[in-house]
N, C-alpha and C positions, 0 to 999 in steps of 0.2 A: 503494500500499499504506500502511495506517495503521501507526503506531508499535506495535510489539509483535506485529505480524502480518505479517512480512516473508517470506511465502511465495513461493517461486520458482515462479511460474506457468508460466513457459516450460519449465522442466525437468519439470514434471508432465504435459506434453503426451505423447501416445503416441509410441513410437519412429518409426513410419512418417511422422508429421507432422515431427518433428524432422529425420529423414533428408531429407524433401522440402525443407526449409529449407537444410540443409547441402549438398545436391546443387546448389544455386545459387551455391555459393562454390567458389573454387579450392582446391587442397590447402593452400596457404600459410595461407589465412584459416580453413579448416576445422579445421586442426590446432591453431590458437590457441584454439579453443573447449575443448580438453582441460583447460585450467586451471580451468574453471568448477565441475566436480565429478567424482567418480568415474564417475558415469553418462555424462557427456559424453566421458570419455576412451575409452569403448568405441565411440562412434558413428562416428568417421572410418573405422574398419576395416569398417563395414557400408555405406559409400556405394555407390550404383549408378552414380555419375558421378564419375570421378577426373580432375580437370583441373589439370595442373601446368604453369606457365609460369615459366621461369627469371627473366624480367624482373619477376615479382611480388616477387622477392627483393632488388631494388634498394631503396635508402633512398627513402623517400617524397619526391617532388619531383625525383628524379634522372632525367635523360633520357639522358645520354651514358654510353657504355660504354667504360671503359678496360681494359687487359689485367688489372691487379690486381684490378679489380672483377669482370671476367668469371670469373676463377679462383674468387674467393669465392662468387659467386652460383651458379655451375655446381656447385661442391662442395656447396652448401646444397641444390640441387635433386636431387643424387645421394642425400644422406642422407635427404631427405624421401621420395624414391621408394622406397628401401630400407625405411624405417620403415613407410610405408603398406602396401607390398606384404607385408612379413613379418607384419604383424598382421591381414592380411585375414581376415575370417570365412569359412572354408571352406564353411559351410552356405549362404552366399549366393553361389550360383554365377554368376548373370548380372550382368555389368557393362554398362550400357547405352552408356556413353561413357567411353573411355580416351584422354585427350588430353594429349600430352607435347611441350612446347616447351623445347629446351635447345641449348646451344652444342656444336659438334663439337670435342671436346678428348680425344683419346687414350683413357686408361682410364675417364675420367668417362662417356663415351658407352657404352662397353661395359658398365659396371656398370649403367646404365639399361637397356640392351638385354637383359641377363640377367634382370633383375628383371621386366621386361615379359613376356619369353618365359616365365618361370615361371608368371606369372599366367594367360597365354593357355593354357598346358598344363593348368591346373586349373580354369579358369572359362570360361563362355561370355561372349565379348566382342563385343557387337553392332557397335560402331563403334570403331576404334582409329586413332589419328592420331599421327604423328610430324611435328612442324615443327622442322627442323634449321637452326640459325643458324650463321653463321661470323663471325669477328672482321673478315673483309674487308668486311662490310656496314657496319661502323661506322668504318672508316678506309680510306685509299686504299691499295690493294694492287695488285700487277701480276699478270701471267699465271702467274709462278712460284708465287705464293701459291694461285692456283686449282688448279694441279697438286697442290700439297701438301695442300689440303683435299680434292681429289678422291680422293687415295690414302687419306687418313684415313678418309673415308666408306666406301670399299670395304673397309678393314680392319674397320671397325664392322659393315658389312653381312655380311661373311663369318664374323664372330665370333658373330652373333646371328640365325641363320636362323630360329629359332622366332618371334622378335619380328616380323621382316619378312614372315614367311609368314602372319601374321594380320592385318597392317595393311589398312585399308580407305581411309585417306587418307595421302598423303605429300606434304610440301612441302619443297623443296630450294632452296638458293641458293649462288651463288659457288663452283661446282664445275667442274673440268674432268676429264671421265671418259676412260677408255681406250676404244678402238674398240668393244669388245663389252660394256662395263660396263652401259649403260642396258638393253640387251637382257637381260642376266643379272638385273638388278633386277626387270624386269617379269615374267620367267619365275618368280622366287621369290615375288614379291608377287601370288599368284594371286587374292586376295580384293579387290584394289585397286579402288576406285571413284572415286577423285579423285586426280589427280596435278598438282602445280604445280611448274614449274621457273623459277627467276629467275636470269639471268646465269650460265647453265650452257652448256657446249659439250663437244665430244669432239675438240678440236683445230681447226686452221685448215681452214675450207671442208669440213667434213664433213657428211654427211647423217644426220639423225635418222629412223629407221624405227620406227613404233609399231604394235604388234600386241598385242591383249589382249582376252580374252573378256568381262571384267567391267567394264572401265573406262567410267564414265559421264560424267566431267568432265575436261577437259584444259585446262591453262593453260600457255602458253609465252611468257615475258615476257623481253624483252631477252637473248635467247639467241643466240649467234653460230653458228647452224647455217646452212650454205649453202642447205639445203632440208629441209623437214619432209614426210615421207611418211606419211600415215595408211593403212596397208596393209589392216587389218581390225579394226574396232572395232564389233562388232555392237550394243553397248549404249550407245555414245556419244550423248549428247543435247546437251551443251553444250561449246563450244570457245572459248577466247580465245587469240588470236595477236597478240602486240605486239612491235614492234620488230624486224622481219626485217632482215637485212643485204644480201640480194641481191634484185634486182628481176627476175631471169631465172628465173621460175617458182619462187618460194620455198615454195610449198605445193602438194602433190599429194594429192587426196582419192580414196580407194579405197572399200572397202566400209564405209560409215557410214550404214545405212538409217534410223536413228532421230535423226540430227542435226538439231535444230530451232532452236538458239540459237547465233548466231555473233557474236563480238566481235573486230573487226580494227582495230588502231591502229598507225600508223607515222609517223615524221618523214621527209617526202619531200625528198630533196636535188635539186638542179637536174639532176644527171646520171642520176637514177634513171628506169628504165622505168616507165610507168604500167601499172596492173593492170587486166585485164579480168575483171570479177566472174563472167562466164559461164564463164571457164576456171578461175578461182581456186576457185569453188564448184561446179564442174561435177560432176554426179552426186548433188547434194543438193537438197532442196526445204525451205529454211529458213523458219521462221515468225517468228523474231525476229532483227533484224540491227542491229548497231551498228557504225558506221564512225567512227574517231577520227583527227583530222588534226593534233593537237598545235599548232594555230595556224600551220601551215606549208602548203607547196604541196599542192594536191589531187592525191592519187595514184591516184585511180580514172578509168579511161578510159571516157567516154561511149560507148555501144554502140547500134546499130540493133537493133530488135526482131527476134530470131530464135527458133527453136524451142528452142534450148539456153538462151537467157536467159529465155524464158517458163517453161521447166521448173524453173529455179532459183528463180524468184520467184512461182510460181503460188499458193503457200500462205502468202506473206508477209502477216503481220497487224500487225507493229510494226517501225518503222524509226526509229533515232536516229542523226543525223549530228552528231558532237560537235566542238567547237572548230574549226569551219571558219574559216579566216583571214578577218578583216574585210575588206570591200570586194569579195569574190568575187561574181560573178553566179551565182545559184543555179540557173539553168536547166539546167546540166549534170546535175543530179540527177533530171530528169524521166525519164530512161531507166530508173531503178529503180521509178518509180511506175507507168508505163504498163503494164508486164506483171504488175501486182500487183492483181487484182481484188478480193482479200479484205483489202486494207489497211485497218486500223481506226485506227491512231494513227501520227502522223508528228511527230517532234521534231527541230528543227534549232537549233544555237547557233552564232553567229558571235562569235568572241572572240580577240583577240590577248592571250593570257595570258602577261604579262611574267614571272610567277613561273617558268615553265618554258621560255620561249623564250630562244634565244641572241640577245641584243640588240647585242652588240658588232659594229660593221660590219666591222672587220678580220677578226675570228674567223669571221663569217658568210661572208666571201669566201674565207677559207682553207679552211673546212670544206665549201665548195660548197653552202651553203644558197641557196635560190632568191632571186632579187632581187625585192623587193616593189615593186609598181607604185606610183608616187607620185601625189599628188593633182593635180599639174599635168596628167597624162595624162587624168584624169577630166574636168577642166575644159576641156581642149581638145576632147574628144570631145562632151561634153554642152554644146553651143553655147547652148541656151536655159535653162541652169541659173541659177536666181534666188538661191538661198541655199546656203551651205555651212556646216555645223555641225562644229566641231572640239572633240571632247571631251578632257578630260585622260586618263582611261582607265577602263575597267571594273576591278573589283578583287574578289578573293576575300578571305576572312578573313585569310589569310597576307599577301596583297598589302597589306592595310590596316594590319596590325600591323608589317610590315617592308617598307615601300614602296621599290621600286628608285628610282634616280635618274630624275627626270622632266625632259623637255625642254619641257614645257608652258609657254607664255609667260604667266606671271601678270601681269607689269608691262605697263602700257599701251604704253610705248615699245617693248617687245619684241614685243607683238602687232602693232604697226604695221610693225615690221621684218619679221616672218614673213609678213605679208600681202603686203608688197612683193616678197619673194622668190618667193612662190608665183605672183603674178599678173604678174610681170615677163616681157614679151614675149608675153603671152596676151591675145587679144581676147575678153574675158569681162566681163559686167556683173554677175557673181554677187557677192553680199554674204558676206563671211566672218565668222562668229560664233564666238567662243571661250567654251565652257561648261565649267565644273568645279564640284565640290562634292558634297555628299551625295546630291543628287537622282539622280546617275548610279548610285551603288551601290544606292539604294532601287529604282530602275527595274529593275535587273538582278535583284535578289532577288525581286522580284514575278514575274518571268518564268521563274525557274529551278526552281520547284517542280514537277518532273515526275520520273517514275520513272528 
């Protein structure tokens, strides 16, 4: 703009273009545009997408959430919700997206629920989401805290049936429910299409039964259920099941005719029973399958080709086996590939990911982690081995920024000592090479660009 001609070009744009711009912002940032002019003050009340995230109210650069800060930002989220809902333009009936992320805190959550319920009663809301956080996620809390948060959630749920009745997406964490609570939530949330539960349970060794007419996506992550039973989910297309605690039939699949994408991940301890996928996924014909091993023992039991196994994998087109522990013979995975004539893509990653693994030997023994086979076993078995290459380690971004202690022998004297320990008492002519440096990371990055 030239001097003397300071025209506000942005504000002169038509309403529908300005609203398209604001719809890409969250409520916190959209509300800040009100200071620009009187015209801008009216626009947030006309938004078709309302996205409120309590974490947006944290000071810039803040990552940790302490109790005092949680009280402040949750209060700010409540006031923002009341403000945006009370000024909502009644002539604009359709809200394409209503997404609310907030902490579970007594009266705060009920105020949000009532405001959302009022909007749902007067507007058409296409997609409505609650992502409910707890303080337990940001500090070490025990089972008593999960019981406390579970009761608070049910008080919130019972006080706001209008809001929950219109939800299409619900994300929960760190809750211990009563015996029938989850069933009651599913009965009330009749429009629910996506459900995610993280670190939730209904008491010690209880069974989770899931039945819903509309649910299309289900995620159960690190939840302490003895067993998950999918009774009838006629519209379920995607399921993620991570971190089950029992290896005696932890999953039972009933009527799920549309299920095509399955993500199974677990840390297998030495005492755990291996899983037969033909039984685990019996009654389904998945197209996309991801198996995650968290750099620990393989928990999948190789199987002979049977009609049941062929029925499970006959439509399989994509397979990703992630974080297979380094050094494992991959021939065990062939039983998945043989009955899959339509397979188009196969991804396998071997990685001892030290950011997520338990590396302390005493803790591994106490917690019944599997014993990792040593290099000496390989050299004894491979009598014609000529060269052994020992790398420092692969590393992700976090590994590189905060590297855990390394036992890699950088000094020449230590390399000689390690070589002596490895080869002592073994009749092997193999040469041992110690490699470290950026080349390892660069090689890994080049190979990891896959879906």
